[in-house]
FIKEGU-954902 format. One line per 5 residues: number of its first residue (from 1); their letters; for each residue x, y, z of C-alpha. Coordinates in nm, 4 decimals. Each point is the difference from the previous one (the first is absolute). Layout:
NUM> A> X Y Z; ...
END
This chain:
1> MEYTS> -3.5486 3.6024 2.5456; 0.2746 -0.2708 0.0531; 0.1184 -0.1314 -0.3948; 0.0369 -0.3601 -0.0073; 0.2491 -0.2246 -0.2562
6> LYRRF> -0.1691 -0.0842 -0.3325; -0.0048 -0.3590 0.0749; -0.1454 0.0498 0.2940; -0.2726 0.1933 -0.0346; -0.0929 -0.2593 -0.3782
11> RPRRF> 0.0783 -0.2953 0.1678; -0.2785 -0.2472 -0.0831; -0.2740 -0.0686 0.2696; -0.2019 -0.2569 -0.2094; 0.1261 -0.3050 -0.1747
16> SEVRG> -0.1127 0.1289 -0.3506; 0.2463 0.2783 0.0696; 0.2845 -0.2302 -0.0249; 0.2036 0.0440 -0.3134; 0.2283 -0.2342 -0.1618
21> QEHVV> -0.1223 -0.2850 0.2517; -0.2768 -0.1984 -0.1413; 0.0600 -0.3045 0.1687; 0.0862 0.0592 0.3066; -0.3188 0.2051 0.0045
26> AALQN> -0.2189 -0.2830 -0.1266; 0.1326 -0.1894 0.2137; -0.0408 0.1755 0.3487; -0.3654 0.1428 -0.1499; -0.1017 -0.3300 -0.0448
31> AVREG> 0.0350 -0.1469 0.2689; -0.1554 0.2915 0.2263; -0.3651 -0.0601 -0.2539; 0.0209 -0.3911 0.0404; 0.0894 -0.0066 0.3785
36> RVLHA> 0.2872 -0.1619 -0.0490; 0.2395 0.2494 0.1885; 0.3657 -0.1985 0.0713; 0.1219 0.0233 0.4048; 0.3394 0.1355 -0.1778
41> YLLSG> 0.1227 0.1389 -0.2626; 0.3732 0.0719 -0.1472; 0.0348 0.3336 -0.2337; 0.3412 0.0348 -0.2075; 0.1038 0.2202 -0.2424
46> PRGTG> 0.2344 0.2920 -0.0910; -0.0167 0.3242 0.2559; -0.2578 0.2176 -0.1476; -0.2411 -0.2920 -0.1593; -0.3334 0.0188 0.2786
51> KTTAA> 0.1110 -0.2280 0.2021; -0.1267 0.1837 0.3181; -0.2897 0.1653 -0.1611; -0.1223 -0.2906 -0.1307; -0.0480 -0.1478 0.4074
56> RILAK> -0.1575 0.3019 0.0869; -0.2936 -0.0289 -0.2931; -0.0354 -0.3465 0.1259; -0.0562 0.0906 0.3826; -0.2752 0.2661 -0.1336
61> ALNCT> -0.1565 -0.2679 -0.2033; -0.0278 -0.2258 0.3018; -0.0776 0.2878 0.2551; -0.2380 0.2040 -0.2135; -0.2993 0.0854 0.1090
66> GEATD> -0.1612 0.1455 -0.2276; -0.1692 -0.0739 -0.3614; 0.3020 -0.2269 -0.1371; -0.0792 -0.1993 -0.3105; 0.2553 -0.2296 -0.2159
71> GEPCC> 0.2232 -0.0173 0.3217; 0.0924 0.3502 -0.0573; -0.0122 0.2729 0.3397; -0.1975 0.2895 0.0035; 0.2429 0.2307 0.1141
76> SCDSC> -0.2164 0.1900 0.1285; -0.1763 -0.1222 0.3043; 0.2083 -0.0034 0.3879; 0.2282 -0.2876 -0.0641; 0.1055 0.0264 -0.3436
81> EAIDA> 0.1117 0.4270 0.1672; 0.1864 -0.1459 0.3028; 0.2141 -0.2554 -0.2008; 0.1209 0.3237 -0.2397; 0.0434 0.2187 0.3106
86> GTSFD> 0.2009 -0.2701 0.1037; -0.2017 -0.0008 0.3325; -0.1671 -0.3333 0.0060; -0.0214 -0.2771 0.2295; -0.0781 -0.2815 -0.2997
91> LHELD> 0.3890 0.1084 -0.1399; 0.2960 -0.0666 0.1514; 0.3462 0.1130 -0.1865; 0.3437 -0.1124 0.1347; 0.2724 0.0514 -0.1722
96> AASNN> 0.2285 -0.3186 0.0209; 0.3467 0.1819 -0.0707; -0.0555 0.1750 0.3028; -0.1559 -0.2664 0.2770; 0.1557 -0.2851 -0.0961
101> KVDDI> 0.0695 -0.1769 0.2990; -0.1790 -0.2452 0.2184; -0.1696 0.1687 0.2441; -0.1908 0.2493 -0.3100; -0.1450 -0.2783 -0.1341
106> RDLLS> -0.1224 -0.1749 0.3509; -0.1198 0.3668 0.0715; -0.1873 0.0346 -0.3418; -0.1561 -0.3864 0.0527; -0.1200 0.0450 0.2881
111> KVALG> -0.2262 0.2828 -0.0968; -0.1728 -0.2554 -0.3006; -0.2562 -0.1147 0.2041; -0.1220 0.2508 0.0889; -0.3293 0.1437 -0.1119
116> TPGRT> -0.0777 0.2673 -0.2231; -0.2968 0.2045 -0.0868; 0.0278 -0.0885 -0.3926; -0.0428 -0.3608 -0.1543; 0.3648 -0.0524 -0.0467
121> KVYLL> 0.3827 0.0780 0.1539; 0.2509 0.0971 -0.3052; 0.3314 -0.0164 0.1526; 0.2409 0.1258 -0.2903; 0.3709 -0.0689 0.1045
126> DEVHM> 0.2125 0.1589 -0.2841; 0.3794 -0.0965 -0.0736; -0.0791 -0.3707 0.1707; 0.3405 -0.0892 -0.1861; 0.1732 0.2028 0.2504
131> LTAGA> -0.1177 -0.2320 0.3359; 0.2143 -0.1382 0.1868; 0.0659 -0.4231 0.0569; -0.2371 -0.0167 0.3354; -0.2457 0.2460 -0.1532
136> ENALL> -0.0894 -0.1892 -0.2880; -0.0298 -0.3020 0.2392; -0.2282 0.1972 0.2415; -0.2088 0.0663 -0.2786; -0.0398 -0.3361 -0.1737
141> KTLEE> -0.2911 -0.1192 0.2396; -0.1423 0.2670 -0.0161; -0.0112 0.0574 -0.3588; -0.0918 -0.3684 -0.0842; -0.3273 -0.0029 0.2453
146> PPDHV> -0.0676 0.3693 0.1028; -0.3415 0.0984 0.1063; -0.3308 0.0250 -0.2441; -0.0179 0.3668 0.0481; 0.3781 0.0755 -0.1395
151> VFVLA> 0.1413 -0.0066 -0.2852; 0.3862 0.0618 -0.0609; 0.1540 0.1926 -0.3195; 0.3887 -0.0620 -0.0086; 0.1459 0.2862 -0.2791
156> TTEPH> 0.4002 -0.0412 -0.1186; 0.2232 0.0795 -0.2577; 0.2239 -0.2792 0.0189; -0.2443 -0.3103 0.0961; 0.2971 -0.2417 -0.0903
161> KVVET> 0.1687 0.1131 0.3341; -0.3577 -0.1394 0.1410; 0.0358 -0.3366 0.1461; -0.2146 -0.2547 -0.1197; -0.1861 -0.0940 0.2971
166> IRSRS> -0.0963 0.3524 -0.0382; -0.0985 -0.0208 -0.3606; -0.2378 -0.3115 -0.0015; -0.1630 0.1013 0.2671; -0.1078 0.3210 -0.2582
171> QHLEL> -0.1836 0.0435 -0.2907; 0.2736 0.1651 -0.2211; -0.1293 0.3439 -0.2445; 0.2975 0.0835 -0.1715; -0.0313 0.3525 -0.1384
176> NLLGA> 0.2009 0.1973 -0.3304; 0.1712 0.3082 -0.1196; -0.2414 0.1899 -0.2130; 0.0498 0.0120 -0.3601; 0.0820 0.3253 -0.1344
181> EDLES> -0.3306 0.0953 -0.1338; -0.1592 -0.0624 0.2769; 0.2304 0.2049 0.2199; -0.0243 0.2411 -0.2635; -0.3894 0.0008 0.0623
186> LVRDV> 0.0008 0.0053 0.3193; 0.2273 0.3351 -0.0052; -0.2566 0.1863 -0.2414; -0.2677 -0.0959 0.2050; 0.1665 0.1177 0.3127
191> VVEAG> 0.1349 0.3422 -0.1914; -0.3912 0.0547 -0.1523; -0.1670 0.0019 0.3037; 0.2167 0.1385 0.2595; 0.0212 0.3156 -0.2193
196> LDVGD> 0.3626 -0.0300 -0.0766; 0.1606 0.1815 -0.2540; 0.2613 -0.1995 -0.1468; 0.0708 -0.1397 -0.3479; 0.1177 -0.2702 -0.2135
201> AGVDH> 0.3899 0.0554 0.1159; -0.1102 -0.0116 0.3867; -0.2354 -0.2753 -0.0853; 0.2846 -0.1921 -0.1205; 0.2162 0.0510 0.2329
206> AVRAG> -0.2224 -0.1663 0.2492; -0.0377 -0.2861 -0.1780; 0.3675 -0.0628 -0.0881; 0.1208 0.0677 0.3737; -0.3351 -0.2072 0.1283
211> RGSAR> 0.1302 -0.3279 -0.1633; -0.3142 -0.1453 0.0420; -0.1026 0.0716 0.3617; -0.2733 0.2546 -0.0097; 0.1161 0.0955 0.3760
216> DALSA> 0.3081 0.1466 -0.1414; -0.1168 0.1577 -0.3179; -0.2220 0.2051 0.2511; 0.2565 0.1179 0.1675; 0.1890 0.0800 -0.3113
221> LDRVV> -0.2811 0.2012 -0.1676; -0.0247 0.1721 0.3855; 0.4004 0.1149 -0.0675; -0.1004 0.0740 -0.3361; -0.3119 0.2176 0.1633
226> AGGIT> 0.2442 0.1246 0.2369; 0.3129 0.1157 -0.2051; -0.0108 -0.1457 -0.2875; 0.1642 -0.2466 -0.2204; 0.2807 -0.0993 0.1482
231> DDDTS> 0.1471 -0.2621 -0.2550; 0.2413 -0.2103 0.1813; 0.0464 -0.2224 -0.2875; 0.2527 0.2780 -0.1419; 0.2937 -0.1859 0.0978
236> VNELL> -0.1597 -0.3251 -0.1482; -0.0093 0.0967 -0.3532; 0.3599 0.1884 0.0201; 0.1409 -0.3035 0.0909; -0.2430 -0.2195 -0.2580
241> RALSE> 0.1495 0.2601 -0.2340; 0.4090 -0.0883 0.0987; -0.0730 -0.3881 -0.0409; -0.0638 0.0390 -0.2857; 0.1965 0.2013 -0.1148
246> RDPGR> 0.3430 -0.1276 0.1408; 0.0591 0.3671 0.2387; 0.1400 -0.1207 0.3589; 0.0581 0.3841 0.0698; -0.4049 0.1021 -0.1199
251> ALGAL> -0.0647 -0.3043 0.2330; 0.1520 0.0348 0.2953; -0.0518 0.4314 -0.0430; -0.3906 -0.1195 -0.0171; 0.0544 -0.1965 0.3324
256> AAGIA> 0.2034 0.2806 0.1391; -0.3354 0.2206 -0.0922; -0.2643 -0.2321 0.2189; 0.2387 0.0148 0.2426; -0.0124 0.3764 0.0417
261> RGREP> -0.3854 -0.0074 -0.0233; 0.0086 -0.2384 0.2842; -0.0424 -0.3365 -0.1762; 0.2337 -0.2292 0.2181; 0.1234 -0.2451 -0.2351
266> RVTGE> -0.0831 -0.2790 0.0935; -0.3563 0.1334 -0.1429; 0.1077 0.1262 -0.3031; 0.1591 -0.3672 -0.0313; -0.3020 -0.1403 0.0440
271> ALLGA> -0.1853 0.2021 -0.2364; 0.1826 -0.0259 -0.2523; -0.0170 -0.3857 0.0512; -0.3667 -0.0067 -0.0212; 0.0691 0.2391 -0.3284
276> LREAF> 0.2199 -0.2946 -0.1047; -0.2148 -0.2816 0.0357; -0.3254 0.1792 -0.1271; 0.2210 0.0487 -0.3557; 0.0983 -0.3508 0.0942
281> LVSMG> -0.4139 -0.0887 -0.0471; -0.0370 0.2348 -0.2792; 0.2227 -0.1514 -0.2118; -0.0825 -0.3815 0.0990; -0.3909 0.1192 -0.1361
286> VPPSQ> -0.1563 -0.0379 0.3274; -0.0047 0.3745 0.1926; -0.0809 -0.0153 0.3000; -0.4156 0.1202 0.0852; 0.0883 0.2991 0.2862
291> LAAAD> 0.1693 0.1599 -0.2615; -0.0178 0.3686 -0.1023; -0.0027 0.1358 -0.3343; 0.2703 0.1912 0.0567; 0.2211 -0.3136 0.1070
296> RERAE> -0.1438 -0.2022 -0.2706; 0.1753 0.2739 -0.2481; 0.3130 0.0147 0.1568; 0.0648 -0.4163 0.0840; -0.0928 -0.0187 -0.3838
301> RFTEE> 0.2350 0.2296 -0.1279; 0.2875 -0.1196 0.2233; -0.0754 -0.3443 -0.1514; 0.0923 0.1750 -0.3348; 0.3578 0.1133 0.1069
306> APPAV> 0.0490 -0.3142 0.2193; -0.0391 -0.4066 -0.0743; -0.1316 -0.2101 0.2545; 0.2808 -0.1295 0.0821; 0.1764 0.3088 0.0504
311> ITHAL> -0.3077 0.0531 0.2849; 0.0541 -0.2525 0.1331; 0.3309 0.0131 0.0815; -0.0500 0.3770 0.1079; -0.2756 -0.1862 0.2358
316> EVLGT> 0.2927 -0.2661 0.1298; 0.2205 0.2682 0.1391; -0.2513 0.2524 0.1400; -0.1746 -0.2629 0.2326; 0.3619 -0.1167 0.0745
321> ALVDM> 0.1723 0.3796 0.0693; -0.3925 0.0655 0.1915; 0.0845 -0.3067 0.2197; 0.3253 0.0997 0.0817; -0.1017 0.2847 0.0545
326> RRSPD> -0.1753 -0.1025 0.3799; 0.3399 -0.0339 0.1491; 0.1843 0.2766 -0.1908; 0.1453 0.2646 0.2109; -0.0628 0.2059 -0.2892
331> PRVDL> -0.2727 -0.1151 -0.2424; 0.0496 0.2594 -0.2195; 0.3587 -0.1684 -0.1188; -0.1962 -0.3157 -0.0578; -0.2759 0.2070 -0.2374
336> EVALV> 0.2547 0.2093 -0.1719; 0.2554 -0.3271 -0.1295; -0.2812 -0.2079 -0.1070; -0.1223 0.3461 -0.2030; 0.3817 -0.0289 -0.1349
341> RLTGP> -0.0215 -0.3758 -0.0609; -0.3373 0.0821 -0.2017; 0.1288 0.2401 -0.2414; 0.3467 -0.0388 -0.0306; 0.1870 -0.1280 -0.2398
346> EVSGS> -0.0207 -0.3527 0.0350; -0.4297 -0.0044 0.0028; 0.0705 0.2365 -0.3710; -0.0086 -0.1572 -0.3880; 0.3633 -0.1134 0.0529
351> GGPGS> -0.0964 -0.2801 0.3126; -0.3161 0.0825 0.1518; -0.2454 -0.3782 0.0678; -0.1438 -0.0666 -0.3008; 0.1748 0.2505 -0.1748
356> LDELT> -0.0500 -0.0677 -0.3845; 0.3965 0.0936 0.0431; 0.0798 -0.1925 0.2271; -0.2006 -0.3471 -0.1773; 0.2190 0.0917 -0.3269
361> RRVEA> 0.3264 -0.0147 0.1619; -0.0999 -0.3245 0.1879; -0.1321 -0.1582 -0.3171; 0.3225 0.1286 -0.1926; 0.2001 -0.1859 0.2540
366> LEVAL> -0.2034 -0.3232 0.0318; 0.0472 0.0265 -0.4196; 0.3537 0.0707 -0.0326; 0.1315 -0.2817 0.2489; -0.2400 -0.2610 -0.1896
371> ASASD> 0.1650 0.1037 -0.3109; 0.3701 -0.0446 0.1187; -0.1146 -0.3235 0.1808; -0.1463 -0.1291 -0.3799; 0.3288 0.0945 -0.1590
376> RSVGR> 0.2234 -0.1707 0.1975; -0.1915 -0.3338 0.0370; -0.0094 0.0536 -0.3942; 0.4070 -0.0073 -0.0341; -0.0174 0.3329 -0.1537
381> SPVAP> 0.2900 0.1187 0.2151; 0.2802 0.1593 -0.1429; 0.2587 -0.1482 0.1621; 0.1278 -0.3434 -0.0294; -0.0452 -0.2690 0.3162
386> PPPPP> 0.3063 -0.0064 0.2170; 0.2126 -0.3013 -0.0542; -0.0992 -0.2690 0.2055; 0.2475 -0.0468 0.3100; 0.2696 -0.2809 -0.0364
391> PPPPP> -0.0259 -0.3371 0.1587; 0.1041 -0.0612 0.3440; 0.3514 -0.2068 0.0263; -0.0353 -0.3477 0.1535; 0.0976 -0.0576 0.3143
396> PSRRS> 0.3528 -0.1243 0.0974; 0.0500 -0.3491 -0.0024; 0.2709 -0.2454 0.0292; -0.0768 -0.1641 -0.2858; 0.0048 0.1164 -0.3226
401> GPAAE> 0.0856 -0.0957 -0.3394; -0.2196 -0.2889 -0.2089; 0.0124 -0.2259 0.2679; -0.1990 0.2028 0.2832; -0.2666 0.0675 -0.3390
406> GRSGL> -0.0205 -0.3804 -0.0353; -0.0780 -0.0778 0.3533; -0.2614 0.2513 0.0183; -0.2044 -0.1173 -0.3433; -0.0805 0.2784 -0.1160
411> TPVTP> 0.0620 0.1647 -0.3065; 0.0521 0.4252 0.0458; -0.1996 0.1878 -0.1922; 0.1018 0.2910 -0.1052; -0.2524 0.2978 0.0311
416> SPPVA> -0.1678 0.1191 -0.3107; -0.0084 0.3968 -0.1456; -0.2297 0.1832 0.1434; -0.2717 0.1019 -0.2597; -0.0838 0.3229 -0.0534
421> TEAAS> -0.3259 0.1478 -0.0441; -0.1851 0.0656 -0.3096; 0.0327 0.3694 0.0098; 0.4153 -0.0465 0.0588; 0.0214 -0.2079 -0.2938
426> TEPPA> -0.1429 0.1928 -0.2655; 0.2798 0.3041 0.0750; 0.3367 -0.0606 0.0464; 0.0770 0.1211 0.3346; 0.2016 0.2995 -0.0152
431> PPTEP> 0.4097 0.0251 0.0520; 0.0988 0.1891 0.3292; 0.0943 0.3375 -0.0276; 0.3436 0.0827 0.1916; -0.0584 0.1857 0.3131
436> DALPA> 0.2487 0.2716 -0.1590; -0.1938 0.0874 -0.2913; -0.2987 0.0223 0.1969; -0.0574 0.3902 0.0717; 0.1017 0.1368 0.3077
441> AAAPP> -0.2247 0.1961 0.2303; 0.1795 0.3590 0.0517; 0.1033 -0.0350 -0.4104; -0.1748 0.2564 -0.1602; -0.2767 -0.0836 -0.2351
446> TAIPS> -0.0633 -0.0171 -0.3667; -0.2724 0.1824 -0.1674; -0.1787 -0.3215 -0.1301; 0.0695 -0.3029 0.1583; -0.0072 -0.3684 -0.1625
451> RDELV> -0.2137 -0.2530 0.1120; 0.2340 -0.1557 0.1827; 0.0754 0.2932 0.2273; -0.4221 0.0293 0.0061; 0.0373 -0.3777 0.1863
456> MAWGD> 0.2758 0.0929 0.2388; -0.1596 0.2822 0.0960; -0.3442 -0.1129 0.0126; 0.1299 -0.2970 0.2068; 0.2300 0.2667 0.2382
461> DLMDR> -0.1645 0.2713 0.0776; -0.2989 0.1162 -0.2429; -0.2629 -0.1524 0.1993; 0.1225 0.1405 0.3319; -0.0118 0.3611 -0.1464
466> LSRKA> -0.3770 -0.0739 -0.0771; -0.3728 0.0939 0.1946; -0.0981 -0.2762 0.1782; -0.3107 0.0105 -0.2680; 0.2333 -0.0369 -0.2616
471> RARFS> 0.1956 -0.2644 0.1244; -0.3248 -0.1868 0.0136; -0.1068 0.0255 -0.2990; 0.4208 -0.0526 -0.1838; 0.0671 -0.2842 0.1861
476> AARFI> -0.0901 -0.2653 -0.2757; 0.1627 0.2463 -0.2754; 0.3557 -0.0665 -0.1706; 0.1461 0.2561 -0.2296; 0.0957 -0.2536 -0.3301
481> DVQDG> 0.1865 0.3036 -0.2767; 0.0472 0.3356 -0.0537; -0.1090 0.1265 -0.3203; 0.0217 0.3138 -0.2112; 0.1250 0.1903 0.3748
486> TAVMA> -0.3179 -0.1798 0.1793; 0.0034 -0.2683 0.2131; -0.2790 -0.2624 -0.0142; -0.1131 -0.1502 0.2929; -0.1831 -0.3629 0.0103
491> LPNEP> -0.3218 -0.0414 0.2195; -0.2316 -0.2949 -0.0050; -0.3264 0.0623 -0.1415; -0.2074 0.3244 -0.0867; -0.1773 0.0558 0.2807
496> HLRRC> 0.3131 0.0276 0.2114; 0.1533 0.2173 -0.2709; -0.3249 0.2332 -0.0230; 0.0471 0.0290 0.4096; 0.4090 0.1181 -0.0723
501> EDLRG> -0.0181 0.2050 -0.2230; -0.1599 0.2878 0.2396; 0.3624 -0.0724 0.1594; 0.2116 0.0469 -0.2892; 0.0732 0.3535 0.0907
506> ELENV> 0.1378 -0.0911 0.3377; 0.2208 -0.3061 -0.1677; 0.1406 0.2789 -0.2351; 0.0981 0.2510 0.2735; 0.1879 -0.3087 0.1511
511> LAARF> 0.1680 -0.0965 -0.2835; 0.0913 0.4154 -0.1040; 0.1725 -0.0200 0.3234; 0.1831 -0.2945 0.0090; 0.1658 -0.0009 -0.3511
516> GGSLP> 0.0304 0.3675 -0.0180; -0.2965 0.0945 -0.2705; -0.3325 -0.0592 -0.1444; -0.0804 -0.3842 -0.0476; -0.3308 -0.0230 -0.2070
521> VRLVV> -0.1633 -0.3476 0.1586; -0.1858 -0.1768 -0.2525; -0.2777 -0.2416 0.1842; -0.0651 -0.3888 -0.2174; -0.1663 -0.2766 0.0812
526> DDGSS> 0.2455 -0.3061 0.0815; -0.0353 -0.2891 -0.2444; 0.2700 -0.1879 0.1222; 0.2615 -0.0675 -0.2710; 0.2346 0.3235 0.1583
531> APTVT> 0.1813 -0.0257 0.3202; 0.3175 0.1846 0.0934; 0.3273 -0.0734 -0.0600; 0.1380 0.1014 0.3823; -0.0589 -0.1419 0.2710
536> PTTKP> -0.0869 0.2610 0.2462; 0.1772 0.0769 0.2940; -0.2910 -0.1320 0.2645; -0.0161 -0.3928 0.1115; -0.1877 -0.1567 -0.2397
541> RPVAV> -0.2645 -0.2050 0.0551; 0.0462 -0.4383 -0.0593; -0.2414 -0.1053 -0.3353; -0.2615 -0.2746 0.0861; 0.0697 -0.2890 -0.1528
546> DESTV> -0.2074 -0.2158 -0.1816; 0.0660 -0.3372 0.1589; -0.2482 -0.2083 -0.2520; 0.2963 0.1160 -0.2387; 0.2540 -0.1761 0.1903
551> ADESI> 0.0617 -0.3376 -0.0851; -0.0089 -0.2675 0.2440; 0.3501 -0.2339 0.1434; -0.0714 -0.3565 -0.0810; 0.1318 -0.2317 0.2112
556> DMDEL> 0.0798 -0.3963 -0.1401; -0.0849 -0.2151 0.3405; 0.1775 -0.3136 -0.1581; 0.3242 0.2390 0.0783; -0.0685 0.0212 0.3740
561> VDADV> 0.1558 -0.1910 0.1837; 0.0612 -0.0859 0.3730; 0.2413 0.1764 0.2248; 0.2813 -0.2136 0.1571; -0.1454 -0.0781 0.3764
566> AEGSA> 0.3942 -0.1129 0.0481; 0.0652 0.4381 -0.0370; -0.2223 -0.0284 0.2876; -0.3027 0.2929 0.0839; 0.0045 0.3270 -0.1453
571> VDRLT> 0.0082 0.1019 0.3218; 0.2880 -0.2235 0.0231; 0.1916 0.2015 -0.3004; -0.0909 0.3338 0.0975; 0.1849 -0.0556 0.3584
576> QAFPG> 0.3145 -0.1031 -0.1698; -0.0096 0.3069 -0.2897; -0.0378 0.2469 0.2613; 0.2306 -0.1486 0.2966; -0.0975 0.1151 0.3231
581> AALVE> -0.3538 0.0549 -0.0719; -0.2505 -0.1635 0.2434; -0.3422 -0.0978 -0.0322; -0.2143 0.1919 0.1835; -0.3533 -0.1350 0.0988
586> PD> -0.3136 0.2550 0.0003; -0.1832 0.0531 0.3407
END
């Protein structure tokens, strides 16, 4: 006897045998029982969810000649058996993917008006979204007003591609994927009814392979019975471990192993993307209903090792790689590059998006910048403000002396000296060190430098020898003293001191290399009472001056007199002062 596949042998024959589609079964069964069957139905849903099966059961229920009750077919009369065998004249199935031209639809419509032995003729158009524009237009009129004995059932996996004019003329019923519990119940019932020797591992594999599709689950069960369990997710599990362990070699090895077993890179990438999606939903507390127990356990284990930000980044990188693989000459390269990006050092603890170290480093950099800006705003800079530039010399004039001043009518005002800041007034500026007294870069270093030497070296090259992280943390620090062979460094506040304490060893190593001997460093909180007495070689920042402390210059309005008109205008005086000058009008 010829063997029949499990999904064909155990295809539902009655509405009551359909699992997981109660809303669709209720709509069709009530319509048959109450005599309110519409002229057109649009059944949509993923593959293997029962669209064709529902259409066949509807055709049997409408043409059953036996003892049908409650809208159910009897499945034993000649009409029901003919429909099950595919030899009935009451059910016409047309694959719209291969018969999608205008002539195909016209040939179908020419048979619609013909009578049949049964009561109702059912036309099933599968994959109706594949019809051409001309074929859709040819179907519209008949679909809107078909004969009384005709029912159209349109099936599709992509209802959004069906034109609105067809959807509006049909009752749309959506079929869903089965949940993991319903799918497992179906597989176990089939195993018992068919007398198969399949254990829990085989059932679990069939449920995982089905992913909500009853047909795919039963097909996977056939593979288990025929040749044992083939775990197609082995490479995916290895890839997830590589992502959690940040191991690029393991990730590339898992991909190569999957390709060696015959899996295409795109198939592996899509499977990994699906596993990451499951982990993301589990981390958000909304796992998919179709998720099997083993997949749920895998997702929960991965979420314990990777935070949601890392999973989101992996989804973005892998999704982009899958899009690029469509037009790449070697899709494997795109997937390998994506895996290295996800497992490389830039995603590890030091630089990965959303990692704790990355966020800590950014916060510390911001705090250091804010502390430095705060120090400069309150005048805590150790460098005195530079002297103001001299006033510009007066323009040359042919007339000078007291006579000229009397003609101007203005009393010359001597500019007042600038007022120093509060911080600069409390401490007298240190006398500048002679350039000859500064230690040369090539001179042999001393074992224990003075505070002045530390300040000079700090502004000269010590900062450049530190790492980027250390430079950011010590940017607001300064040397204030040398006590008992220990350099004392001041920091703005206590939290900043605690963060710099971790990098004190790096600073001591740089000082030892600079001055030729061990020089311990003691960190203290800066109270603003001490300042270095040596001006660093780096260009100082100007200290902000409080303008509110500068006295306003008073002008006596009684001393102002009008200029002598006889002397001419200001333009005349300028041309006299600058022979050869000419007035140019603006454009």
